KEDRENVO-826204 format. One line per field, with one value per residue (C-alpha): residue number from 1; residue in one letter; x, y, z. Coordinates in steps of 0.5 Angstrom, whole numbers, plus 2048, in hexadecimal, padded with zeros to 3 digits. Layout:
N
k: NUM	...
r: a	...
X: X	...
Y: Y	...
Z: Z	...
***
This chain:
128
k: 1	2	3	4	5	6	7	8	9	10	11	12	13	14	15	16	17	18	19	20	21	22	23	24	25	26	27	28	29	30	31	32	33	34	35	36	37	38	39	40	41	42	43	44	45	46	47	48	49	50	51	52	53	54	55	56	57	58	59	60	61	62	63	64	65	66	67	68	69	70	71	72	73	74	75	76	77	78	79	80	81	82	83	84	85	86	87	88	89	90	91	92	93	94	95	96	97	98	99	100	101	102	103	104	105	106	107	108	109	110	111	112	113	114	115	116	117	118	119	120	121	122	123	124	125	126	127	128
r: m	k	p	g	a	n	i	s	l	g	p	a	a	r	f	y	a	p	l	i	f	l	f	a	l	s	l	l	v	a	r	a	p	g	g	g	i	g	f	v	a	g	l	a	a	g	l	t	v	v	v	h	m	l	v	f	g	a	a	a	a	r	r	a	l	p	p	t	l	a	r	i	v	l	v	a	g	f	l	a	a	v	a	g	a	g	a	p	n	m	r	f	a	p	q	v	l	e	a	g	l	f	l	t	t	f	a	g	f	a	l	a	l	s	v	l	v	g	r	v	p	a	l	r	d	e	e	y
X: 823	829	82C	832	830	82F	832	82E	827	826	828	824	81E	81F	81F	819	814	812	812	80D	809	809	807	801	7FF	7FF	7FB	7F6	7F6	7F7	7F1	7EA	7E6	7E2	7E5	7E8	7EF	7EF	7F0	7F5	7F9	7F8	7FB	801	802	802	808	80D	80B	80D	813	815	813	817	81D	81E	81A	813	815	818	811	80D	811	810	809	807	800	7FD	7FE	7FC	7F6	7F4	7F5	7F0	7EB	7EB	7EB	7E5	7E2	7E3	7E1	7DB	7DA	7DB	7D7	7D1	7D0	7D0	7CE	7D4	7D8	7DE	7DB	7DF	7E6	7E4	7E2	7E8	7ED	7E9	7EB	7F2	7F3	7EF	7F2	7F9	7F8	7F5	7FB	800	7FD	7FB	803	805	801	803	80A	80A	807	80C	813	817	816	816	81D	81F	826	826
Y: 7E4	7DF	7DD	7E2	7E7	7ED	7ED	7F3	7F1	7EB	7ED	7F4	7EF	7EB	7F1	7F5	7EF	7EE	7F6	7F6	7F1	7F4	7FA	7F7	7F4	7FA	7FD	7F7	7F8	800	802	802	7FC	7FE	802	7FC	7FC	7F5	7F5	7FA	7F7	7F0	7F4	7F7	7EF	7ED	7F1	7ED	7E7	7EC	7EE	7E7	7E4	7EA	7E9	7E2	7DE	7DB	7D5	7D8	7DB	7D5	7D2	7D8	7D8	7D1	7D2	7CD	7D1	7D7	7D3	7D1	7D9	7DB	7D6	7D8	7E0	7DF	7DB	7E1	7E6	7E3	7E2	7E9	7EC	7E6	7E7	7EF	7EE	7EB	7EE	7EF	7EE	7F4	7F1	7EA	7ED	7F1	7EC	7E7	7EC	7EC	7E5	7E4	7EA	7E8	7E1	7E2	7E7	7E2	7DD	7E1	7E4	7DD	7DB	7E1	7E0	7D8	7DA	7E0	7DD	7E3	7E3	7DB	7D8	7D5	7D5	7D9
Z: 7E1	7E1	7E8	7EA	7E4	7E9	7F0	7F2	7F0	7F3	7FA	7F9	7F7	7FD	801	7FE	7FD	804	805	7FF	802	809	806	803	80A	80D	808	809	811	812	80D	80E	80B	805	801	7FD	801	800	7F8	7F9	7FE	7FA	7F4	7F8	7FB	7F4	7F2	7F7	7F2	7EC	7EF	7F1	7EA	7E6	7EB	7EC	7E6	7E5	7E8	7EE	7EF	7EE	7F4	7F8	7F7	7F4	7EF	7F4	7FA	7F6	7F4	7FB	7FD	7F7	7FA	801	7FF	7FB	801	805	800	800	807	809	803	805	80C	80D	814	815	81B	816	810	80C	80F	80C	806	805	807	802	7FC	7FF	7FE	7F8	7F4	7F7	7F5	7EE	7EC	7EE	7EA	7E4	7E4	7E5	7DE	7DA	7DC	7DA	7D3	7D2	7CF	7D1	7D8	7D9	7DC	7D6	7D3	7CC
***
């Protein structure tokens, strides 16, 4: 979307994106671990990237969550998931596993969306 193309969509996205992310975090914290809630919360957190990318463009989304940072979060989430699943006798193993699933899903979703939007000409920030 071109800057200034819609005067109400930008402020609405700035208002609702943090609320969507807080909803994802509340899902992760409030639900009991073990039901795959980390995956669901990661998908909900990925919606913030979708909203940001659709409203402000692919370049703005890459500036907000750089691919390097997303890869670091992906690796940290993977290591947390492996640690939670590999040490079931650890005191907080289910919580660590769900947090790892959350981080892995969120970062993987953001990276996949970044690649897809970079490939689709209609969604790039180019002038036609």
